[in-house]
C-alpha positions in Angstrom: 21.8 84.3 146.1 24.7 86.7 145.4 22.9 89.4 147.3 22.5 87.1 150.3 26.2 86.2 150.2 27.2 89.9 150.0 25.0 90.7 153.0 26.5 87.8 155.0 30.0 88.9 154.2 29.3 92.4 155.5 27.6 91.4 158.7 29.4 88.1 159.6 32.7 89.7 160.7 30.9 92.1 163.0 28.7 89.5 164.7 31.3 86.8 164.7 33.6 89.1 166.7 30.7 89.9 169.1 30.1 86.2 169.5 33.8 85.7 170.1 33.7 88.3 172.9 30.8 86.4 174.5 32.8 83.2 174.3 35.9 84.8 175.7 33.9 86.1 178.6 32.4 82.8 179.3 35.8 81.2 179.1 37.3 83.6 181.7 39.6 85.4 179.2 37.5 88.6 179.3 36.3 88.9 182.9 34.2 91.9 183.9 37.2 94.0 185.2 39.0 93.5 181.9 35.9 94.6 179.9 35.5 97.6 182.1 39.1 98.7 181.6 39.0 98.1 177.8 35.7 99.9 177.5 37.3 103.0 179.2 40.3 102.7 176.8 38.0 102.6 173.8 35.7 105.3 175.0 38.4 107.8 175.8 41.1 106.8 173.2 40.3 104.2 170.6 36.9 105.3 169.3 37.7 109.0 169.3 40.9 108.2 167.4 38.9 106.2 164.8 36.3 109.0 164.4 38.9 111.8 164.2 41.2 109.9 161.7 38.3 108.8 159.5 37.1 112.4 159.1 40.6 113.8 158.5 41.4 111.2 155.9 37.9 111.3 154.2 37.3 112.8 150.8 35.7 116.2 150.5 32.4 116.3 152.4 29.4 116.5 150.1 26.1 118.4 150.9 24.5 115.3 152.3 25.8 115.9 155.8 23.0 118.3 156.7 20.3 116.0 155.2 21.6 113.0 157.2 21.7 115.0 160.4 18.2 116.3 159.8 16.7 112.9 159.2 18.5 111.3 162.1 17.4 114.0 164.6 13.9 114.2 163.2 13.5 110.5 163.2 14.9 110.2 166.8 12.5 112.9 168.1 9.5 111.0 166.5 10.8 107.8 167.9 11.1 109.2 171.4 7.5 110.5 171.2 6.2 107.2 169.9 8.1 105.2 172.5 6.7 107.3 175.4 3.2 106.7 174.0 3.9 102.9 173.8 5.1 102.9 177.3 1.8 104.3 178.5 -0.3 102.0 176.3 1.9 99.0 177.3 1.2 99.5 181.0 4.8 100.5 182.0 4.7 102.0 185.4 5.4 105.8 185.5 8.8 105.2 187.3 9.9 102.9 184.5 8.7 104.8 181.4 12.0 106.7 181.1 13.8 103.4 181.1 11.5 102.1 178.3 11.9 105.2 176.2 15.7 105.2 176.5 15.9 101.5 175.6 13.5 101.9 172.7 15.3 104.8 170.9 18.9 104.9 172.0 21.0 102.9 169.5 24.5 101.8 170.0 26.1 104.2 167.5 29.6 104.1 168.9 30.2 100.4 169.2 28.0 99.0 166.4 27.0 102.0 164.2 30.5 103.3 163.7 32.0 100.0 162.6 29.1 99.7 160.1 29.7 103.2 158.8 33.4 102.5 158.3 33.0 99.1 156.7 29.8 99.0 154.6 30.5 100.1 151.0 28.3 102.8 149.4 27.9 105.0 152.5 29.1 108.6 152.2 31.5 108.0 155.1 32.5 111.6 156.1 28.9 113.0 156.2 27.7 109.9 158.0 30.4 110.0 160.7 29.9 113.7 161.1 26.2 113.0 161.7 27.1 111.0 164.8 28.0 114.0 166.9 24.7 115.8 166.9 22.9 112.5 167.2 24.9 111.5 170.2 24.2 114.9 171.8 20.5 114.3 171.4 20.8 110.7 172.6 22.6 111.8 175.8 20.3 114.7 176.5 17.1 112.9 175.8 18.1 109.8 177.8 19.0 111.7 180.9 15.8 113.9 180.6 13.5 110.8 180.1 15.0 109.0 183.1 14.6 112.1 185.3 11.2 113.0 184.0 9.8 109.5 184.8 10.9 110.2 188.4 9.4 113.7 188.4 12.8 115.2 188.8 13.2 116.9 185.4 13.7 120.6 185.4 16.3 123.4 184.9 18.5 121.7 187.5 19.0 118.8 185.0 20.4 121.0 182.4 23.8 121.3 184.0 24.5 117.5 184.2 23.3 117.0 180.7 25.6 119.8 179.3 28.5 118.4 181.3 27.9 114.9 179.9 27.7 116.3 176.4 30.7 118.6 176.8 33.1 115.8 177.9 31.9 113.1 175.4 35.1 112.2 173.6 33.4 111.0 170.5 31.5 114.2 170.1 34.7 116.2 170.7 36.6 114.0 168.2 34.0 114.5 165.5 34.1 118.2 166.0 37.9 118.3 165.9 38.1 116.0 162.9 35.5 118.1 161.0 37.5 121.3 161.7 40.8 119.8 160.6 39.1 118.4 157.5 37.5 121.7 156.7 40.8 123.5 157.0 42.5 120.8 154.8 45.3 120.4 157.3 47.6 117.5 156.6 48.6 115.5 159.7 52.3 114.7 160.3 53.1 111.2 159.0 53.9 109.8 162.5 50.6 111.2 164.0 48.6 109.9 161.0 50.1 106.4 161.4 49.4 106.5 165.2 45.8 107.5 164.9 45.3 105.0 162.1 46.7 102.2 164.3 44.5 103.2 167.2 41.4 103.4 165.0 42.1 99.9 163.6 42.5 98.6 167.1 39.3 100.2 168.4 36.7 98.6 166.1 37.3 94.9 166.7 37.9 95.6 170.4 34.6 97.5 170.7 32.8 94.5 169.2 34.6 92.0 171.5 33.5 94.2 174.5 29.9 94.3 173.3 29.8 90.4 173.2 31.5 90.2 176.6 29.2 92.7 178.2 26.1 90.9 176.9 27.1 87.8 179.0 27.2 89.9 182.2 23.8 91.6 181.7 21.2 90.0 183.9 18.0 88.8 182.1 15.0 89.2 184.3 11.8 91.2 184.7 8.8 91.7 182.4 9.7 90.1 179.1 6.6 91.5 177.4 7.7 95.1 178.0 11.3 94.3 176.9 9.9 92.7 173.8 7.8 95.7 173.0 10.8 98.0 173.4 12.8 95.7 171.2 10.2 95.8 168.4 10.2 99.5 168.6 14.0 99.7 168.4 14.6 97.3 165.5 11.3 97.6 163.6 9.5 100.9 164.2 12.6 103.0 164.6 14.0 102.0 161.2 10.6 102.5 159.6 10.4 106.0 161.0 13.9 106.7 159.7 12.9 105.4 156.2 9.7 107.6 156.2 11.6 110.7 157.2 14.4 109.9 154.7 11.9 109.5 151.9 10.3 112.9 152.7 13.7 114.5 152.8 14.7 113.0 149.5 17.9 111.2 150.7 20.0 109.5 148.0 20.7 105.8 148.3 24.0 106.0 150.2 22.6 108.5 152.7 19.5 106.4 153.2 21.6 103.3 153.9 23.5 105.2 156.6 20.3 106.4 158.2 18.7 103.0 158.1 21.8 101.3 159.7 22.0 103.8 162.5 18.3 103.7 163.2 18.4 99.8 163.3 21.4 99.5 165.7 20.6 97.6 169.0 20.1 99.5 172.2 23.3 101.0 173.6 24.8 98.9 176.3 25.5 102.0 178.3 21.8 102.4 178.9 21.9 99.7 181.6 24.5 101.3 183.8 22.9 104.7 183.2 19.6 103.4 184.6 21.5 101.9 187.6 23.1 105.3 188.3 20.1 107.6 187.7 17.3 105.3 188.7 14.7 103.3 186.8 13.7 99.8 185.8 17.1 98.0 185.8 15.5 94.6 184.7 13.8 96.2 181.7 17.0 98.1 180.7 19.1 94.9 180.9 16.7 92.7 179.1 16.2 95.1 176.2 20.0 95.4 175.7 20.2 91.6 175.2 16.9 91.3 173.2 17.8 94.1 170.7 21.3 92.7 170.3 19.8 89.4 169.1 17.0 90.9 167.1 19.3 93.4 165.3 21.1 90.7 163.4 18.2 89.8 161.1 17.0 93.5 161.1 20.4 94.8 159.9 20.6 92.0 157.3 17.3 93.1 155.9 18.5 96.7 155.8 21.6 95.7 153.9 19.7 93.4 151.5 17.2 96.1 150.7 19.3 99.3 150.8 22.9 98.4 150.1 24.1 100.2 147.0 
């Protein structure tokens, strides 16, 4: 009973704020244009500030960073391969397989994973946040490649757009900058420290509100069976892969919790507009974003109940 209460207390603020965002959108207080503007503010300012500040203020990084990165990257590669096989077995048309793969492996690390890493006790915060950067690089590269490959457009010409997308990702840049400042043991000026702290505290609840509002604007249509299959992969198979790789790597309890939470995150909301821009099955992308958001609530609760230290 006490364990259930603890899990509820950890997850409730996150998903209550997401639900509040959905309610505000339905009530007209967070229309699409407001959500778009706030998302840009969060992407370019708020979330990078939260990442940078959390790394600079973190205690000395332990040796678990490399292990967490290795498990996340290995688990993601396995997840990508399995999702591509499932797309073929599940009868997804070739033009839509890249959409299925992206929806099945690409978790919402920035808007859901990061708040979890910064709020759940027992996680080695600095190593876990540092692990976001290489994982986001892989997510971006693999997503673009999968979408283009399913359209028979992948090749050396795709390398430039992928590298440009990675090179200008503000969260990746903030993680790299924060890690450097932390390694050099540089103390931030008091005014700058307070500013970054305020921006970081603003970013996390706003990110969750935007997730809720965005879910209300994503159209639900298309083949529900394929969206359900992608959802099962994202919130069931993907965490199991992470657990298996983590056990082989010998992760300790805190590092394993970080990996499991990140591998269980719902599909990134950005996957839908990316499919619209690059090409693919828009209905499948939209449905999976919504389905995984709902299914991730009990999945994350199980992860916390089982792995929380």
